[in-house]
C-alpha positions as CSV (number, residue, x, y, z in Angstrom):
1,M,54.4,53.6,18.5
2,R,54.5,54.6,14.5
3,T,56.1,51.4,14.5
4,L,53.0,49.9,16.1
5,T,50.9,51.7,13.7
6,L,52.1,50.4,10.7
7,L,52.5,47.4,11.9
8,A,48.6,47.2,12.4
9,S,48.1,48.7,9.1
10,L,50.0,46.1,7.4
11,M,48.3,43.3,9.1
12,C,45.1,44.7,8.0
13,M,46.5,44.7,4.5
14,A,47.2,40.8,4.8
15,L,43.5,40.5,6.0
16,S,42.3,42.1,3.2
17,V,44.2,40.1,0.8
18,S,42.8,37.0,2.6
19,A,39.4,38.4,2.6
20,A,39.4,38.4,-1.6
21,K,40.2,35.2,-1.8
22,A,37.1,34.4,0.2
23,D,34.9,36.1,-2.2
24,R,31.6,33.9,-3.0
25,R,30.8,34.1,-6.6
26,V,28.1,32.3,-8.2
27,A,26.5,32.3,-11.9
28,F,23.9,30.9,-13.5
29,V,24.2,30.0,-17.0
30,V,22.0,28.3,-19.3
31,G,21.9,28.0,-23.4
32,N,18.6,26.7,-24.9
33,G,18.2,25.8,-28.3
34,S,16.3,22.5,-29.1
35,Y,13.1,23.9,-29.1
36,K,10.4,21.5,-29.6
37,N,7.2,23.4,-30.7
38,V,9.3,26.6,-32.6
39,A,12.2,27.1,-34.7
40,Q,15.6,25.7,-33.1
41,L,18.7,27.8,-32.4
42,P,22.1,26.1,-32.9
43,N,24.2,28.5,-30.9
44,P,23.0,29.2,-27.6
45,P,24.0,26.0,-25.9
46,I,27.7,26.5,-27.0
47,D,27.4,29.8,-25.8
48,A,26.7,28.9,-22.4
49,K,29.6,26.3,-22.5
50,A,31.7,29.0,-23.5
51,M,30.3,31.3,-21.0
52,A,30.4,28.9,-18.1
53,A,34.0,28.0,-18.6
54,T,35.3,31.7,-18.6
55,L,33.4,32.3,-15.3
56,R,34.6,29.1,-13.5
57,N,38.1,30.4,-14.7
58,V,37.7,33.9,-12.2
59,G,36.5,31.7,-9.6
60,F,32.8,31.2,-9.9
61,E,30.6,28.4,-9.0
62,V,28.8,27.8,-12.0
63,I,24.8,26.4,-12.1
64,E,24.9,25.1,-15.7
65,G,22.8,24.0,-18.2
66,S,21.7,23.5,-21.9
67,N,18.0,22.8,-23.5
68,L,16.1,22.5,-20.4
69,S,12.8,22.1,-19.8
70,R,10.5,24.3,-17.8
71,D,10.9,21.8,-14.6
72,Q,14.7,21.5,-14.9
73,M,15.0,25.3,-15.5
74,T,13.1,25.8,-12.3
75,E,15.2,23.1,-10.3
76,K,18.5,24.9,-11.5
77,L,16.9,28.2,-10.6
78,L,16.2,26.8,-7.2
79,D,20.1,25.9,-6.8
80,F,21.0,28.8,-7.8
81,G,18.8,30.9,-5.3
82,R,20.0,29.0,-2.4
83,K,23.5,29.5,-3.4
84,A,23.6,33.1,-4.6
85,Q,22.0,34.0,-1.2
86,G,24.3,36.5,0.3
87,S,27.0,36.1,-2.4
88,D,29.3,38.6,-2.9
89,V,29.1,38.5,-6.7
90,A,25.9,36.6,-8.7
91,V,26.0,36.4,-12.4
92,F,22.7,35.5,-14.4
93,Y,23.5,34.6,-18.1
94,Y,20.6,33.4,-20.5
95,A,21.1,32.5,-24.2
96,G,17.7,31.5,-26.2
97,H,14.1,32.3,-27.2
98,G,13.3,35.5,-25.3
99,I,9.8,37.0,-25.5
100,A,8.4,40.5,-24.2
101,V,4.2,40.6,-23.2
102,G,2.7,43.2,-22.1
103,G,6.1,45.4,-21.4
104,S,7.4,42.4,-19.1
105,N,10.1,39.8,-20.3
106,Y,10.1,36.0,-20.6
107,L,12.5,33.3,-21.2
108,L,11.1,30.2,-22.9
109,P,11.9,26.9,-21.9
110,V,12.5,24.2,-24.6
111,D,9.0,22.6,-24.1
112,A,7.3,25.7,-24.3
113,D,4.2,25.6,-25.9
114,I,2.3,29.3,-26.1
115,K,-0.9,29.9,-27.5
116,S,-1.9,32.7,-25.7
117,E,-1.3,35.4,-23.1
118,M,-2.7,33.6,-20.2
119,D,-0.2,30.9,-21.1
120,V,2.8,33.2,-20.6
121,K,1.1,34.6,-17.5
122,L,0.6,31.1,-15.9
123,G,3.7,30.0,-16.1
124,A,4.6,28.5,-19.6
125,A,7.4,30.9,-19.4
126,I,9.5,32.0,-17.0
127,N,9.1,35.9,-15.8
128,I,12.5,37.7,-15.8
129,D,11.9,40.3,-13.2
130,L,10.4,37.6,-10.8
131,T,13.3,35.1,-11.5
132,L,15.9,37.5,-10.8
133,E,14.2,39.0,-7.6
134,Q,14.0,36.0,-6.0
135,T,17.5,34.5,-7.0
136,M,19.6,37.2,-6.4
137,G,17.8,39.7,-4.6
138,D,20.3,39.8,-1.7
139,A,23.4,39.2,-3.6
140,K,25.9,42.4,-3.1
141,V,26.6,42.9,-6.9
142,K,24.0,41.5,-9.7
143,L,25.2,41.1,-12.8
144,V,22.4,40.2,-15.5
145,F,23.6,39.4,-19.2
146,L,20.7,38.4,-21.4
147,D,21.6,37.0,-25.2
148,A,17.7,36.7,-25.9
149,C,16.6,39.5,-27.8
150,R,15.1,37.7,-30.9
151,D,12.0,37.6,-32.9
152,N,9.3,36.0,-30.2
153,P,7.8,32.8,-32.3
154,F,5.2,32.6,-30.3
155,A,3.9,36.3,-31.4
156,A,1.1,35.0,-34.2
157,K,-0.2,32.6,-32.0
158,I,-0.6,35.0,-29.0
159,K,-2.2,37.9,-31.3
160,S,-4.7,35.8,-32.8
161,N,-6.2,34.2,-29.5
162,S,-6.4,37.8,-28.1
163,A,-8.7,39.3,-30.6
164,T,-11.3,40.5,-27.9
165,R,-8.8,43.2,-26.4
166,S,-5.3,44.9,-27.4
167,V,-2.2,42.8,-26.2
168,N,1.3,44.2,-26.4
169,V,3.6,41.7,-28.5
170,Q,7.0,43.1,-29.0
171,S,10.2,42.3,-31.1
172,G,12.8,41.8,-28.9
173,L,12.8,42.3,-25.1
174,A,11.5,45.2,-23.3
175,E,13.4,47.9,-21.2
176,M,14.5,47.2,-17.9
177,K,15.5,49.0,-15.1
178,S,18.2,47.7,-12.3
179,G,18.0,48.3,-8.9
180,E,21.1,49.2,-6.7
181,G,23.9,47.2,-7.3
182,T,22.8,46.0,-10.4
183,L,24.0,45.6,-14.0
184,I,21.6,44.3,-16.8
185,A,23.1,43.8,-20.3
186,F,20.9,42.9,-23.1
187,A,22.6,41.7,-26.6
188,T,20.7,44.5,-28.1
189,G,18.4,47.5,-27.5
190,P,14.6,47.2,-26.5
191,G,12.5,45.8,-28.9
192,Q,15.1,45.3,-31.3
193,T,16.2,41.6,-32.4
194,A,20.0,40.6,-32.1
195,L,22.1,38.2,-34.4
196,D,22.2,34.3,-33.7
197,G,25.9,34.3,-35.2
198,Q,27.2,31.9,-37.5
199,E,25.7,28.5,-37.1
200,G,28.2,26.2,-34.6
201,N,30.0,29.5,-33.3
202,N,29.2,31.9,-30.5
203,S,26.8,34.8,-30.8
204,P,28.4,38.1,-31.3
205,F,27.2,39.4,-28.0
206,T,28.7,36.3,-25.9
207,R,31.8,36.3,-27.5
208,A,32.2,39.8,-27.1
209,L,31.4,38.9,-23.3
210,I,33.7,36.2,-23.4
211,D,36.7,38.6,-24.6
212,N,36.0,41.1,-22.4
213,I,34.4,40.7,-19.0
214,T,37.6,38.7,-17.5
215,K,40.3,41.1,-18.8
216,P,42.8,41.6,-15.8
217,G,42.5,45.1,-14.5
218,V,39.7,45.7,-16.6
219,E,36.5,47.2,-14.4
220,I,33.0,45.6,-15.4
221,Q,31.8,49.1,-16.8
222,Q,34.7,49.7,-18.9
223,A,34.6,46.1,-20.2
224,M,30.8,46.3,-21.3
225,T,32.1,49.9,-23.3
226,S,34.4,47.3,-25.0
227,V,31.8,44.7,-25.7
228,R,29.0,46.8,-27.4
229,A,32.1,48.3,-29.5
230,Q,33.0,44.8,-30.9
231,V,29.5,43.8,-31.2
232,N,28.8,46.9,-32.9
233,E,31.9,46.6,-35.5
234,E,31.2,42.9,-36.0
235,T,28.0,43.4,-37.1
236,H,28.7,46.2,-39.2
237,K,26.8,48.5,-36.9
238,G,23.9,46.0,-37.1
239,Q,23.4,45.5,-33.5
240,L,24.6,47.4,-30.4
241,P,24.2,45.9,-27.2
242,W,22.0,48.0,-24.4
243,G,22.2,48.0,-20.9
244,H,21.5,49.9,-17.4
245,T,23.7,49.8,-14.2
246,N,23.1,51.1,-11.0
247,L,26.2,49.5,-9.5
248,I,28.0,51.6,-6.5
249,G,31.4,50.8,-6.8
250,A,34.0,49.5,-9.2
251,V,33.3,45.8,-9.5
252,Y,36.4,43.5,-11.2
253,L,35.9,39.8,-12.3
254,N,39.7,39.5,-12.8
255,Q,41.5,42.5,-11.0
256,A,45.5,42.6,-11.9
257,P,47.8,41.1,-9.7
258,T,49.4,44.7,-9.4
259,T,46.7,46.7,-8.0
260,Q,44.7,43.7,-5.7
261,V,46.7,45.0,-2.6
262,A,46.4,48.0,-3.4
263,N,42.6,48.2,-3.5
264,A,41.9,45.6,-1.3
265,A,38.8,46.9,0.5
266,P,36.2,45.8,2.8
267,T,33.4,46.0,0.7
268,A,31.8,42.8,-0.2
269,G,31.0,42.3,-3.6
270,I,33.2,44.6,-5.5
271,T,36.8,42.7,-4.7
272,P,38.0,40.7,-7.2
273,A,38.8,36.9,-7.5
274,A,42.5,36.5,-6.4
275,T,42.6,33.6,-9.1
276,G,45.3,35.3,-11.6
277,G,43.1,34.7,-14.5
278,S,44.6,34.9,-18.1
279,S,43.4,34.1,-21.8
280,D,45.5,30.8,-21.6
281,G,43.7,30.1,-18.5
282,V,40.1,30.9,-20.0
283,E,41.2,28.8,-23.3
284,L,42.2,26.2,-21.1
285,E,38.8,26.1,-19.4
286,Y,37.1,26.1,-22.9
287,W,39.0,23.2,-24.0
288,R,38.2,20.9,-20.9
289,S,34.6,21.5,-21.3
290,V,34.3,20.2,-24.8
291,K,37.6,17.9,-25.2
292,E,35.2,14.8,-24.5
293,S,32.4,16.0,-26.5
294,N,30.8,13.6,-29.1
295,K,29.5,16.7,-30.8
296,P,30.9,18.0,-33.7
297,E,29.6,21.7,-33.3
298,E,31.3,21.9,-29.7
299,L,34.8,21.2,-30.9
300,N,34.2,23.4,-34.1
301,A,33.1,26.2,-31.5
302,Y,36.0,25.9,-29.8
303,L,38.1,26.0,-33.6
304,S,36.3,29.0,-34.4
305,A,37.0,30.8,-31.2
306,Y,40.5,29.9,-31.0
307,P,41.8,29.2,-34.8
308,N,45.4,29.2,-33.7
309,G,44.7,27.7,-30.2
310,Q,46.9,25.6,-28.2
311,F,44.6,22.5,-28.6
312,K,43.8,22.6,-32.3
313,A,45.7,19.9,-33.3
314,L,43.8,17.8,-30.7
315,A,40.6,19.3,-31.1
316,L,40.9,18.6,-35.3
317,A,42.0,15.0,-33.8
318,R,38.9,14.4,-32.0
319,L,36.9,15.7,-35.0
320,A,38.4,12.9,-37.2
321,A,38.0,10.4,-34.5
322,I,34.0,11.0,-34.3
323,K,33.6,11.2,-38.1
324,S,36.0,7.7,-38.2
325,G,35.9,6.1,-35.3
326,P,39.3,6.2,-32.8
327,S,42.5,7.4,-34.3
328,T,46.0,5.8,-33.8
329,T,46.9,9.3,-32.2
330,T,44.2,9.3,-29.5
331,R,44.6,5.5,-28.7
332,N,48.7,6.3,-28.2
333,L,47.9,9.3,-26.1
334,N,45.3,7.8,-23.7
335,S,46.5,3.7,-23.9
336,G,47.9,2.6,-20.5
337,I,48.1,5.6,-18.7
338,D,47.8,5.7,-14.7
339,P,44.3,8.0,-14.1
340,A,46.7,9.4,-11.5
341,T,48.3,11.1,-13.7
342,F,45.3,13.3,-14.8
343,T,45.2,14.4,-11.3
344,D,48.3,14.5,-9.1
345,D,50.2,17.6,-9.1
346,A,54.0,18.0,-9.9
347,S,56.3,20.3,-8.2
348,Q,60.2,20.7,-7.6
349,L,60.1,17.9,-5.2
350,T,58.3,15.5,-7.4
351,E,60.6,16.0,-10.4
352,D,63.6,15.6,-7.9
353,Q,62.1,12.0,-7.0
354,I,62.7,11.1,-10.4
355,G,66.2,12.1,-10.3
356,L,66.6,12.9,-13.8
357,D,70.5,13.4,-15.2
358,K,71.7,16.0,-17.9
359,G,70.9,13.1,-20.4
360,Q,67.4,12.5,-19.3
361,R,66.6,16.0,-19.4
362,R,67.8,16.4,-23.1
363,D,65.8,13.3,-23.8
364,V,62.5,15.1,-22.3
365,Q,63.1,18.1,-24.2
366,R,63.7,16.1,-27.7
367,R,60.5,14.5,-26.6
368,L,58.6,17.4,-26.1
369,T,60.3,18.9,-29.4
370,G,58.9,16.0,-31.2
371,L,55.5,15.9,-30.0
372,G,55.3,19.5,-31.7
373,F,56.2,21.6,-28.0
374,D,59.1,23.0,-29.5
375,T,61.8,23.9,-26.9
376,K,65.8,24.1,-26.8
377,V,67.5,20.7,-26.0
378,T,70.1,21.8,-23.2
379,G,69.6,19.5,-20.5
380,A,68.7,22.2,-18.0
381,F,65.0,23.0,-17.3
382,S,65.0,26.5,-18.3
383,D,61.8,28.9,-17.8
384,D,61.8,28.3,-21.8
385,T,61.0,24.8,-20.6
386,R,59.0,25.0,-18.1
387,S,56.7,26.9,-20.2
388,V,56.7,24.2,-22.8
389,L,55.9,21.8,-20.1
390,K,53.1,23.5,-18.8
391,R,51.5,23.5,-22.7
392,W,52.2,19.9,-23.0
393,Q,50.5,19.2,-19.4
394,A,47.6,21.2,-20.9
395,A,47.1,19.7,-23.6
396,R,47.1,16.5,-22.3
397,G,44.6,17.1,-19.5
398,Y,47.3,17.0,-17.2
399,P,47.5,19.2,-13.9
400,S,49.9,22.4,-15.7
401,T,52.6,23.2,-13.2
402,G,55.6,22.9,-15.2
403,Y,57.4,20.5,-13.5
404,L,57.1,16.3,-13.4
405,N,56.2,13.7,-11.8
406,K,56.8,10.2,-12.2
407,N,53.3,9.2,-13.8
408,Q,53.6,12.4,-16.0
409,H,57.4,11.4,-17.1
410,K,56.2,7.4,-17.5
411,A,53.3,9.0,-19.5
412,L,56.1,11.3,-21.9
413,L,57.9,8.3,-22.2
414,S,55.0,6.3,-23.8
415,E,54.1,8.7,-26.3
416,I,55.3,7.8,-30.0
417,V,57.2,10.8,-31.3
418,A,58.4,11.4,-34.9
419,G,62.0,10.5,-35.0
420,A,63.2,8.8,-31.7
421,P,64.6,11.0,-29.5
422,A,68.6,10.9,-28.6
423,T,69.7,8.8,-25.5
424,A,71.6,10.1,-22.8
425,S,74.9,8.3,-24.1
426,D,74.2,9.7,-27.5
427,E,74.2,12.7,-26.0
428,S,77.3,12.3,-23.6
429,Q,79.4,12.4,-26.9
430,K,78.3,16.0,-27.8
431,P,80.5,19.1,-26.3
432,A,79.2,20.2,-22.9
433,R,77.6,23.4,-23.0
434,R,78.3,25.4,-19.8
435,A,75.6,24.9,-17.2
436,P,73.2,27.3,-16.0
437,S,73.9,29.4,-12.5
438,Q,72.5,28.5,-9.5
439,A,69.8,31.1,-9.4
440,Q,68.8,30.5,-13.0
441,Q,68.4,26.9,-12.0
442,S,66.2,27.7,-8.7
443,A,64.3,30.8,-10.6
444,P,61.3,28.0,-11.7
445,A,61.0,26.5,-8.2
446,Q,60.2,30.2,-7.0
447,H,57.3,30.8,-9.5
448,R,54.2,30.1,-7.3
449,G,51.0,31.1,-7.0
450,G,48.6,33.9,-8.4
451,G,48.7,37.6,-7.5
452,G,46.8,37.1,-4.3
453,D,49.4,35.0,-2.8
454,A,52.2,37.3,-3.9
455,G,50.7,39.9,-2.3
456,A,49.7,38.3,1.2
457,A,53.3,36.5,1.1
458,F,55.0,40.3,0.6
459,V,52.6,41.8,3.3
460,G,53.8,38.8,5.6
461,G,57.3,39.2,5.2
462,V,57.4,42.6,6.1
463,V,55.3,42.0,9.2
464,G,57.5,39.4,10.1
465,G,60.7,40.9,9.6
466,M,59.3,44.1,11.6
467,M,58.5,41.7,14.4
468,G,61.4,40.0,14.2
469,G,63.3,43.2,14.7
470,M,61.3,44.5,17.5
471,F,62.1,41.4,19.5
472,R,65.6,41.8,18.7
473,R,65.8,45.1,20.2
């Protein structure tokens, strides 16, 4: 009986791990900066692009937009509302101009032209309270981030056209209260204004959000404490984010794999994504979002966020190409590459199909080193070489698995390397090194999936073993 009880418990744990994977996560991410009737803001579109990449990396479906008109914002909000209905976690992120009139907060589309309080109330601006209620009302967990606490650019016009009565037009945004299961975070306190940051970079608030909210194993309220501390320090105590929370459980956007099985719970919306995200993954998503951009400010934003990033050289090359036309390096990397190289996954099986001998493996390692991805030339693909292969694949936009397929191997051989790598016959004249053990050779093939898959595999293995033992009896 005890065995059956344990078996049932383990099966429930396995189902809980699978349920964590099924969390529906939806985000609305918009940055408005190219305003037609007031001063433009250079950074909100850059902020939104970085935030969208961060959220996608931990399993969110993102409805994204930049420099949206009133009609375009409405269209995006309708899409968000449909997809957020019944979701486990819904995120609302906005960067741009926001105003507070009569104690209510409004977001400004880029075509807003507000001359009076009536313009605001009749729809030239978007009421935040009403928008959140209509789009996120029945999501289990609701997270709202507003990087919109700037000076009201229409304040003087609204006041001058309301001379017959008093109109409350304040700086920044007004205080908001969160409902059950909701966290609302502002870039700064009510009635105060926030910094936009250095042009071409992220704002202090958005940069702190990106740095903290998807850290593995960090609960969202802990993350917001770190956000406040980071912004306060970066602005020399000139800006302190403010928020209001009414969450009724711990919320993780990226729970650590080691705690995932233990904490897997049936409470929807509070279980984390089983994506095993990491800072490298966030950087990769960020790079993918800007690598084809023709806007120098977006590439410079990546370089500011990751001054020593793994794609720094490619970002600088892209900037040079925008300034003076396509470079030889860019042409060499992309010329004649099979499009399938950018989509087809590689595995131990596809690598075995190439049939690389020891000399050809040395050739691969020498080429990687010649391209700036340093690795030891041993003729055996160790964990170190697998890691370097992943970095090379990520830098080229190929699926990053650490293994090769025929297209990727062909693409590597086609790249121009500083100093031609030695051929297999050249290497055969060198003293042979001791071959790695069978365990070392097979180790990379055992490294699969994220923390959620590992937990499910562990539970499944235990259950299978117990069931097998019962049948044997």
